[in-house]
N, CA and C of each residue as an Amber inpcrd file, in Angstrom:
protein
   390
   0.8170000  -1.1930000   0.0000000   0.0000000   0.0000000   0.0000000
   0.8610000   1.2570000   0.0000000   2.0640000   1.1840000   0.5880000
   2.9530000   2.3410000   0.5770000   3.3500000   2.6640000  -0.8570000
   3.5060000   1.6260000  -1.6730000   3.8550000   1.8280000  -3.0830000
   2.7500000   2.6050000  -3.7900000   1.4830000   2.2810000  -3.5000000
   0.3540000   2.9880000  -4.1170000   0.3730000   4.4590000  -3.7340000
   0.6090000   4.7270000  -2.4630000   0.6350000   6.1050000  -1.9890000
   1.7630000   6.8620000  -2.6740000   2.9420000   6.2310000  -2.7900000
   4.0740000   6.8640000  -3.4560000   3.7240000   7.1950000  -4.8990000
   3.1130000   6.2460000  -5.6080000   2.7470000   6.4690000  -7.0110000
   1.7520000   7.6120000  -7.1200000   0.7460000   7.6490000  -6.2460000
  -0.2400000   8.7320000  -6.2770000   0.4120000  10.0850000  -6.0120000
   1.3100000  10.1230000  -5.0210000   1.9770000  11.3850000  -4.7180000
   2.8780000  11.8090000  -5.8680000   3.5590000  10.8520000  -6.4860000
   4.4050000  11.1550000  -7.6380000   3.5660000  11.7140000  -8.7790000
   2.4430000  11.0650000  -9.0710000   1.5660000  11.5450000 -10.1450000
   1.0530000  12.9430000  -9.8510000   0.6840000  13.1750000  -8.6020000
   0.1720000  14.4970000  -8.2360000   1.2550000  15.5600000  -8.3950000
   2.4870000  15.2200000  -8.0320000   3.5580000  16.2030000  -8.1300000
   3.9210000  16.5010000  -9.5740000   3.6980000  15.5640000 -10.4750000
   4.0010000  15.7720000 -11.8790000   2.8860000  16.5080000 -12.6060000
   1.7440000  16.6360000 -11.9720000   0.6280000  17.3340000 -12.5880000
  -0.3150000  16.3940000 -13.3020000   0.1900000  15.3490000 -13.9320000
  -0.6230000  14.3200000 -14.5690000  -1.6020000  14.8640000 -15.5880000
  -1.2700000  15.9250000 -16.2390000  -2.1900000  16.5200000 -17.1990000
  -1.4440000  16.8550000 -18.4780000  -2.1920000  16.9970000 -19.5590000
  -1.5460000  17.3330000 -20.8130000  -0.8820000  18.7000000 -20.7560000
   0.1550000  18.8810000 -21.5690000   0.8300000  20.1680000 -21.6310000
   0.0090000  21.1330000 -22.4760000   0.4220000  22.3990000 -22.4590000
  -0.2770000  23.4110000 -23.2540000  -0.3350000  22.9480000 -24.7000000
  -1.4540000  23.1770000 -25.3350000  -1.6160000  22.7460000 -26.7130000
  -2.1110000  21.3170000 -26.8270000  -2.2910000  20.6300000 -25.6910000
  -2.7860000  19.2550000 -25.7030000  -4.2990000  19.2370000 -25.8270000
  -4.8860000  18.0840000 -25.6190000  -6.3460000  17.9760000 -25.7040000
  -7.0320000  18.8830000 -24.6750000  -8.2330000  19.3660000 -24.9940000
  -8.9410000  20.2270000 -24.0350000  -9.3080000  19.4500000 -22.7690000
  -9.3190000  20.1610000 -21.6480000  -9.6690000  19.5550000 -20.3630000
 -11.1050000  19.8860000 -20.0020000 -11.7470000  18.9510000 -19.3390000
 -13.1200000  19.1100000 -18.8600000 -13.0810000  19.0370000 -17.3370000
 -13.7680000  19.9710000 -16.6890000 -13.8350000  19.9740000 -15.2300000
 -14.9990000  19.1010000 -14.7790000 -14.7000000  18.1790000 -13.8850000
 -15.7160000  17.3070000 -13.2990000 -15.7360000  17.5520000 -11.8010000
 -16.9270000  17.7850000 -11.2560000 -17.1120000  17.9210000  -9.8080000
 -17.9260000  16.7260000  -9.3480000 -17.5520000  16.1600000  -8.1950000
 -18.2870000  15.0080000  -7.7040000 -18.1640000  14.8580000  -6.2040000
 -18.7440000  13.7610000  -5.7080000 -18.7350000  13.4910000  -4.2730000
 -18.2640000  12.0700000  -3.9940000 -17.7310000  11.8870000  -2.7930000
 -17.3050000  10.5710000  -2.3230000 -17.7860000  10.4060000  -0.8890000
 -18.4970000   9.3120000  -0.6340000 -18.8960000   8.9940000   0.7440000
 -18.2380000   7.6840000   1.1620000 -18.0050000   7.5710000   2.4590000
 -17.4350000   6.3630000   3.0580000 -18.3930000   5.9070000   4.1440000
 -19.0020000   4.7410000   3.9410000 -19.9870000   4.1980000   4.8730000
 -21.0990000   5.2100000   5.1750000 -21.5420000   5.9200000   4.1430000
 -22.6780000   6.8260000   4.2550000 -22.3580000   8.2520000   4.6430000
 -21.1110000   8.5380000   5.0180000 -20.7280000   9.9040000   5.4110000
 -19.7130000  10.4490000   4.4020000 -19.6800000  11.7780000   4.2170000
 -18.6860000  12.3430000   3.2960000 -17.2700000  11.9270000   3.7020000
 -16.4720000  11.5220000   2.7170000 -15.0690000  11.1830000   2.9810000
 -14.3570000  12.4680000   3.3690000 -13.8520000  12.5230000   4.5870000
 -13.2860000  13.7730000   5.1180000 -12.1220000  14.2740000   4.2590000
 -11.2090000  13.3720000   3.9150000 -10.0640000  13.7940000   3.1090000
  -9.4490000  12.5800000   2.4380000  -8.9930000  12.7550000   1.2160000
  -8.3790000  11.6730000   0.4620000  -7.9390000  12.1630000  -0.9030000
  -7.7240000  11.2180000  -1.8110000  -7.3310000  11.5340000  -3.1820000
  -8.1600000  10.7010000  -4.1310000  -8.4340000  11.2900000  -5.2900000
  -9.1220000  10.5680000  -6.3490000  -8.2440000  10.6410000  -7.5890000
  -8.1830000   9.5330000  -8.3090000  -7.3850000   9.4520000  -9.5210000
  -8.2730000   8.9630000 -10.6540000  -8.2710000   9.6840000 -11.7520000
  -8.9580000   9.2610000 -12.9740000  -7.8660000   8.8480000 -13.9570000
  -7.9640000   7.6370000 -14.4960000  -6.9950000   7.1590000 -15.4790000
  -7.7410000   6.7880000 -16.7490000  -7.2780000   7.3320000 -17.8800000
  -7.8750000   7.0090000 -19.1690000  -7.8540000   5.4980000 -19.3710000
  -8.9230000   4.9390000 -19.9000000  -8.9600000   3.4910000 -20.1650000
  -8.5100000   3.1710000 -21.5800000  -8.3350000   4.1890000 -22.4080000
  -7.8800000   3.9920000 -23.7870000  -6.7380000   4.9640000 -24.0710000
  -6.1380000   4.8110000 -25.2310000  -5.0740000   5.7240000 -25.6260000
  -3.8370000   5.5560000 -24.7710000  -3.2240000   6.6890000 -24.4070000
  -1.9720000   6.6090000 -23.6430000  -2.1940000   6.4680000 -22.1380000
  -3.4380000   6.3680000 -21.7150000  -3.8140000   6.0930000 -20.3150000
  -3.2430000   7.1160000 -19.3300000  -3.3730000   8.3880000 -19.7020000
  -2.9460000   9.4540000 -18.7860000  -3.7120000   9.3510000 -17.4810000
  -3.0730000   9.8360000 -16.4120000  -3.7030000   9.8400000 -15.0930000
  -3.8480000  11.2780000 -14.6070000  -4.9410000  11.5480000 -13.9040000
  -5.2500000  12.8710000 -13.3570000  -5.6430000  12.6630000 -11.8970000
  -5.1570000  13.5190000 -11.0210000  -5.3900000  13.3330000  -9.5930000
  -5.8980000  14.6210000  -8.9640000  -6.7210000  14.4750000  -7.9230000
  -7.2450000  15.6330000  -7.1970000  -7.4980000  15.2690000  -5.7360000
  -7.5300000  16.2820000  -4.9030000  -7.8640000  16.1010000  -3.4870000
  -9.3640000  15.9000000  -3.3130000  -9.7060000  15.1200000  -2.3150000
 -11.0910000  15.0080000  -1.8490000 -11.1160000  15.7090000  -0.4970000
 -12.0000000  16.6890000  -0.3490000 -12.1290000  17.4060000   0.9130000
 -13.5970000  17.4740000   1.3020000 -13.8990000  16.9590000   2.4950000
 -15.2720000  16.9510000   3.0150000 -16.2340000  16.3290000   2.0030000
 -15.7610000  15.2710000   1.3450000 -16.6010000  14.5190000   0.4270000
 -16.7050000  15.0780000  -0.9770000 -16.0350000  16.1850000  -1.2600000
 -16.1390000  16.8190000  -2.5730000 -14.7930000  16.8390000  -3.2890000
 -14.8450000  16.7490000  -4.6170000 -13.6370000  16.8870000  -5.4170000
 -13.9580000  17.6130000  -6.7110000 -12.9400000  18.2380000  -7.2640000
 -12.9950000  18.8590000  -8.5790000 -11.7350000  18.4200000  -9.3090000
 -11.9060000  17.8570000 -10.5050000 -10.7750000  17.3300000 -11.2540000
 -10.9020000  17.7430000 -12.7130000  -9.7830000  18.0330000 -13.3390000
  -9.7550000  18.3590000 -14.7660000  -9.0990000  17.2140000 -15.5160000
  -9.7900000  16.6980000 -16.5240000  -9.2860000  15.5830000 -17.3270000
  -9.6870000  15.7820000 -18.7830000  -9.1480000  14.9320000 -19.6240000
  -9.6230000  14.8920000 -20.9960000 -10.9520000  14.1430000 -21.0050000
 -11.6630000  14.2170000 -22.1110000 -12.9330000  13.5020000 -22.2510000
 -12.6610000  12.0150000 -22.4590000 -13.6210000  11.1920000 -22.0590000
 -13.5210000   9.7570000 -22.2940000 -13.7850000   8.9500000 -21.0460000
 -13.7140000   7.6390000 -21.2050000 -13.9450000   6.7330000 -20.0870000
 -12.7260000   6.6980000 -19.1820000 -12.9580000   6.7920000 -17.8740000
 -11.8840000   6.8160000 -16.8850000 -12.0850000   5.7060000 -15.8550000
 -10.9940000   5.0520000 -15.5120000 -10.9680000   4.1550000 -14.3570000
 -10.7210000   5.0570000 -13.1580000 -11.4640000   4.8520000 -12.0760000
 -11.3920000   5.7300000 -10.9100000 -10.7920000   4.9720000  -9.7290000
  -9.8240000   5.6100000  -9.0650000  -9.2160000   5.0550000  -7.8480000
  -9.3440000   6.0820000  -6.7340000  -9.7140000   5.6020000  -5.5510000
  -9.8990000   6.4900000  -4.4020000  -9.0770000   5.9500000  -3.2360000
  -8.2980000   6.8380000  -2.6070000  -7.4790000   6.4530000  -1.4610000
  -7.6680000   7.4550000  -0.3290000  -7.4380000   6.9810000   0.8810000
  -7.4520000   7.8500000   2.0630000  -6.6570000   7.1560000   3.1580000
  -6.0470000   7.9560000   3.9980000  -5.2850000   7.3960000   5.1170000
  -5.6960000   8.0970000   6.4060000  -5.3970000   7.4520000   7.5020000
  -5.6880000   8.0250000   8.8290000  -4.6300000   7.5400000   9.8040000
  -4.4540000   8.3100000  10.8790000  -3.4990000   7.9270000  11.9170000
  -4.0620000   6.7680000  12.7230000  -3.1580000   5.9020000  13.1710000
  -3.5420000   4.7800000  14.0330000  -3.3110000   5.2270000  15.4760000
  -4.3730000   5.3870000  16.2720000  -4.2100000   5.8620000  17.6500000
  -3.2470000   4.9820000  18.4470000  -2.2920000   5.6190000  19.0990000
  -1.3750000   4.9160000  19.9810000  -0.2520000   4.1570000  19.2790000
  -0.1490000   4.2330000  17.9500000   0.9020000   3.5040000  17.2380000
   1.9170000   4.4950000  16.6780000   3.2080000   4.2420000  16.9520000
   4.2590000   5.1470000  16.5460000   5.4010000   4.3880000  15.8780000
   6.0190000   5.0280000  14.9050000   7.2200000   4.5100000  14.2550000
   8.3910000   4.9750000  15.0990000   9.1280000   4.0360000  15.6740000
  10.2450000   4.3840000  16.5490000  11.5870000   4.1330000  15.8830000
  11.6100000   4.0280000  14.5540000  12.8720000   3.7670000  13.8550000
  13.7770000   4.9950000  13.8240000  13.2310000   6.1660000  14.0940000
  14.0170000   7.3960000  14.1770000  14.1630000   7.8020000  15.6310000
  14.9190000   8.8190000  15.8750000  15.1210000   9.2920000  17.2480000
  13.7980000   9.7650000  17.8490000  13.0110000  10.4990000  17.0630000
  11.7260000  11.0100000  17.5300000  10.6020000  10.1080000  17.0250000
   9.8170000   9.5160000  17.9130000   8.6940000   8.6800000  17.4590000
   7.7030000   9.4920000  16.6190000   7.2940000   8.9320000  15.4990000
   6.3420000   9.5800000  14.5990000   5.0420000   8.7830000  14.5740000
   3.8820000   9.4600000  14.5790000   2.6050000   8.7330000  14.4840000
   2.5630000   7.9110000  13.1860000   1.9620000   6.7330000  13.2580000
   1.8380000   5.8630000  12.0870000   0.4230000   5.9610000  11.5350000
   0.3370000   5.8060000  10.2400000  -0.9570000   5.8580000   9.5730000
  -1.2590000   4.5700000   8.8340000  -2.4710000   4.4930000   8.3240000
  -2.8950000   3.3460000   7.5360000  -3.7870000   3.8050000   6.3900000
  -3.7070000   3.0860000   5.2810000  -4.6220000   3.3000000   4.1720000
  -5.8520000   2.4620000   4.5150000  -7.0110000   3.0750000   4.6280000
  -8.1810000   2.3290000   5.0980000  -9.2580000   2.0870000   4.0430000
  -9.1440000   2.6980000   2.8840000 -10.1030000   2.4310000   1.8200000
  -9.7070000   1.0960000   1.1740000 -10.6120000   0.1280000   1.0690000
 -10.2570000  -1.1890000   0.5210000  -9.7230000  -1.1210000  -0.9130000
  -8.8960000  -2.1050000  -1.2650000  -8.2810000  -2.1920000  -2.5960000
  -9.3090000  -2.1720000  -3.7220000 -10.5270000  -2.6510000  -3.4380000
 -11.5440000  -2.6970000  -4.4960000 -11.9170000  -1.3040000  -4.9870000
 -11.4670000  -0.2520000  -4.2690000 -11.7210000   1.1200000  -4.6940000
 -10.4520000   1.8290000  -5.1690000  -9.2960000   1.1500000  -5.1300000
  -8.0700000   1.7780000  -5.6140000  -7.2810000   0.8130000  -6.5010000
  -6.3310000   0.0650000  -5.9730000  -5.4820000  -0.7660000  -6.8420000
  -6.2620000  -1.8270000  -7.6220000  -7.3960000  -2.2810000  -7.1000000
  -8.2240000  -3.2820000  -7.7920000  -9.5670000  -2.6820000  -8.2260000
  -9.6050000  -1.3780000  -8.3730000 -10.8600000  -0.6760000  -8.6440000
 -11.5110000  -1.0690000  -9.9590000 -12.8390000  -1.1780000  -9.8900000
 -13.6560000  -1.3500000 -11.0880000 -14.5700000  -0.1330000 -11.2680000
 -14.3270000   0.9110000 -10.4610000 -15.0950000   2.1470000 -10.5960000
 -14.7190000   2.8350000 -11.9020000 -15.7030000   3.3910000 -12.5860000
 -15.4450000   4.1270000 -13.8190000 -16.3280000   5.3710000 -13.8710000
 -15.9480000   6.2830000 -14.7400000 -16.7620000   7.4700000 -15.0080000
 -16.4860000   7.9170000 -16.4280000 -17.5470000   8.2220000 -17.1670000
 -17.4140000   8.7620000 -18.5140000 -17.3970000  10.2770000 -18.4300000
 -16.2460000  10.8600000 -18.7410000 -16.0870000  12.3120000 -18.6870000
 -16.5230000  12.9060000 -20.0210000 -17.4610000  13.8330000 -19.9550000
 -17.9470000  14.5460000 -21.1400000 -18.5620000  15.8570000 -20.6820000
 -18.5210000  16.8720000 -21.5470000 -19.1750000  18.1360000 -21.2050000
 -20.6520000  17.8680000 -20.9610000 -21.1710000  18.3830000 -19.8520000
 -22.5820000  18.2180000 -19.5300000 -22.9350000  16.8810000 -18.8930000
 -21.9480000  16.0170000 -18.6600000 -22.2210000  14.7200000 -18.0190000
 -22.6380000  14.9420000 -16.5710000 -23.4650000  14.0390000 -16.0260000
 -23.8660000  14.1710000 -14.6130000 -22.6490000  14.0880000 -13.6870000
 -22.7250000  14.7960000 -12.5650000 -21.6540000  14.7420000 -11.5690000
 -21.5980000  13.3390000 -10.9620000 -20.4090000  12.7490000 -10.8810000
 -20.3170000  11.4170000 -10.2830000 -20.4540000  11.4630000  -8.7690000
 -21.0680000  10.4180000  -8.2170000 -21.1830000  10.2510000  -6.7750000
 -20.7120000   8.8360000  -6.4600000 -19.5980000   8.7300000  -5.7580000
 -19.0410000   7.4320000  -5.4210000 -19.3560000   7.1230000  -3.9550000
 -20.1790000   6.0870000  -3.7420000 -20.5830000   5.6760000  -2.3920000
 -19.7970000   4.4230000  -2.0230000 -18.7540000   4.5990000  -1.1980000
 -17.8700000   3.5030000  -0.8260000 -18.3170000   2.9010000   0.4990000
 -18.1890000   1.5780000   0.6140000 -18.4860000   0.8910000   1.8730000
 -17.4070000  -0.1380000   2.1450000 -17.3360000  -0.5820000   3.4070000
 -16.3250000  -1.5770000   3.7820000 -16.5270000  -2.8710000   3.0870000
């Protein structure tokens, strides 16, 4: 799971979007719930299912996200982490709180979630459960 987080952070830092002069981008706004409540914070990734399979990433805050992507069918991955109460990494001089990725793989590395991005398409609502 640490590898997934690294890949997501790497993609986010690279921008994961076409350069100037590339295909036009479409803004998609949507929601994510976890067990019926808005997902407080996380990341969402849209990956093209055809062509060069570009990836686009955005923050999820209080269950809402806004992402810019090219048009077309996208595979959707959702991740979130939280601190584990009372658990610390003591490999360094100063103990650091430890976290865990708590969204199941069926919504990220093994995701079958999809969304068709198009101008005027309905806003996606992803309702995740354990």
